N, C-alpha and C positions, 0 to 999 in steps of 0.2 A: 547274775555272778558269777562268770564263772573262774572255777580256780585255777587262775595261770600267773606266771612267771615271765614277763616280755625281756628277755636276755640285752637284748641291744635296742639302746632309744639314740634320738639325736640330741645333743645337748644345744645349748645357747653360745653365742657365737664367745669365748673366753675373755675377750678385750671388750665386748659391750657391758660383761658383768662383771667386770673390774672396773670400770666406769662407776655401774649402779652401785657398785657395792661403796666408794668412797662419797657419792651423793648422798646416800639416806634414802630413805623410804616416802618423806614428804614429796621431796625435790624430784623424785621419780614418779611419785603417785598423780604427780601436776602435770608429769611430761605428759605422761599417759592418758591423760584427758578425764581425769580425777577417776578411775577407774582399775579396778584390780584389787582394792583394800579389802583384806580380813574385817570382818566384824572386828570390833577394838575388845569383844571378851580375850581375845589370844590378848595374852601377856607375858613378856619374857621372865622367866621364874627370878631371873637376878638382872641387874642394868649395867649397861656399857657395854653389851657386845653389839658389833656392826658386821655382819657378814650379807653377803648376796650369793647366789652357785646355782646352776640345775636343779630342776627336782628330779628327785626319786621319789617315788609315788607308791602308797599304801595305802589300799583299800580293808579296814580291819573291822571284824566282829565286835560290838561294845563288849569291855573287858576282858580282853582277850589279846597278848601281845605274839602271839604265833608267828605271824607275819612278819614283824619286826625282823625277828630271828633271821627269816628268810630273807629281807631287804637286804640285807648286810652285806652278803657278798657278791650282791649286783650293784653295790656301791664303789666308785671312783676318788679320787681326790680332789675337793672341790666341791663335792654336791653338797646337797639341801635335801633331806629328809621331811618329805611332806605326808602326814596321816591321817585320813578321813575315814571316820567310821560308818556305819551303814545305819546307827541311830545314836542318841545323845547319849554321852558316857562321860562320867567325871574321873572311873578311877585311875588308878595310879599304873598307867600301862608301863610307863619307861622310866627307867635309873640308871645309876652308878652302872652297872654292868653291862647293861647294852649299849653306854655312851663308851664305855672303856672298849667295848669293841668298834663302836663306830670310830671313834678316835684313831683306831689300828689303822682304818680304811684311811682317813684322812678328810672325813666328813665335817663339813663343817660347822653343822647345827642342825635341829630338827623341829618341824614344827607341827604340831599334835592338837587335834582336836579332840581332846581329850586330857585324863588326868597325867602329874609328873609328879614322881615323888624324889626323895635323896636329893632334896636340893643343895645343902650346904657343900655335900660331894662334888657335885655338879659344878656349884662354882669354883671350890678348892681347884678340879682338874679344866676351869675355863674351856667347858662343854658347853655351849646356849640353846635354850631350847626355849621355844615360845609356847605355851600350852593355855586351855580352856580354863586350868583346875590343877592345884597343888593338894593332890590327897595321896596319903599312904595305902590304900585301900590295893590289896594286890589282884593280881589276875591270873589267869588259866591261859593253857595253850591247848587247843579244842577243836576251834573250826577255821577251817579257810577263809582266805580272803585272796587276795592279789596283788600283785606288786607290777607297776608300771603301768599302770592303766588310768586313763583319767578318773580324778576324784573331786570331790568337792569338800574343802575345807573351809570352816569358818564363811561359809555362803560364798567362798568362791570357786569357780570349776579351774582345777590345775590340771594339765598337763606332763605327761615325763618329759624333762626337757626345760620346758619353763622358766624362766629366773625369778628366784623368789628372794629378796630384798628384805630384810628386817634387821630391825634396830629398835629403841625404846618406843619409836613413835609408832612400831605395830609394823604390820605383814603386809606386802604389797608384792601379788605376783605380776609378772609379764609375758606374754606370750612370747615363746620361742622367735615366731617369724617377725617379732616387733621390735627385738630384742634391741639390735642395733642405731635405727631409728630412734626408738627411746631414747637410748644412751646420748645418742646425739644431741636430742631436745633438752634432754636434762641437763646435758653439760652447759647449755647454752642458756638455760635458765638461771643454772648456778651462777655464770659469768655474770651475767647482767644484774644479778641479786648483791654481788660481790660489789658492783660499783654502785649500786644504790646503798648499801649497806654504808659504804664510806660516806656518802654523803648525808646520811642520819647521825653516824657518829660525829661528823662536822657541825651537825644541828639542824642542818636543813629540815623542816617539817616535810612529814608526810602529805599533809594538805596540797602543800604547794609542788612537791617532788610527784607526783600523782595528780596532777591539775585537779582537784577535788573541788577545788571555793565555789567555779562555776556553776558545774552539777548537782552541789549542795545547794546554793540559792535557787536555782530551778526547781529544787525539788519542794523547796518551801520552810530551808534550815535559812530563821532569822536569829539574829545577835541581838541582847538590849543592855544594855549599861546598867540596869538594876532589876531586881525582880519584882517591884512594884509595874516593871513597863511590860510582862509577859502581856 
């Protein structure tokens, strides 16, 4: 790994980002062919946030938050910071002061494959974080990493400028070049589901709406009237 900061990155289409933020992780994940979803150990430190934005990436050493300070300068309004570690780590690498700095740059949130602390303060300031762990353990500033290079975060490869969508369901990453297409597919899926939602609310059974009865019968499902008929 070369200790480098890439200053200029191509960010995903802004309208596609806005669409995916409104639709949320589950719909976007399905629209992307059920790919791009980070491992479920990455969880929001407080519930209710829903964000999407282009990724500013950090490759950091475990227990060392030096490169987060370096990354702040490279952030633009609407970005989402994504931090991957060179080794597994749960130390509290991010807290209130760094969040204040990112907030001032208009960053929407942080995804960190490591620990986070100052949870109450972060909630009070409405800065969302999705992390591997919550830990008060402090960190150092001793070893270089890299900014805006490809990183692996919670099992997903993240390129600078990719779309990061995060909510209570988790985090999904959409490659920048697929952003517009994925947003379009996700919107269509949402619109289709809205029609189905209305049918289900009116009492229509999923068995009938999805035409499941015949394939269930072909698969061998039987209905009997009494337990002794089994």
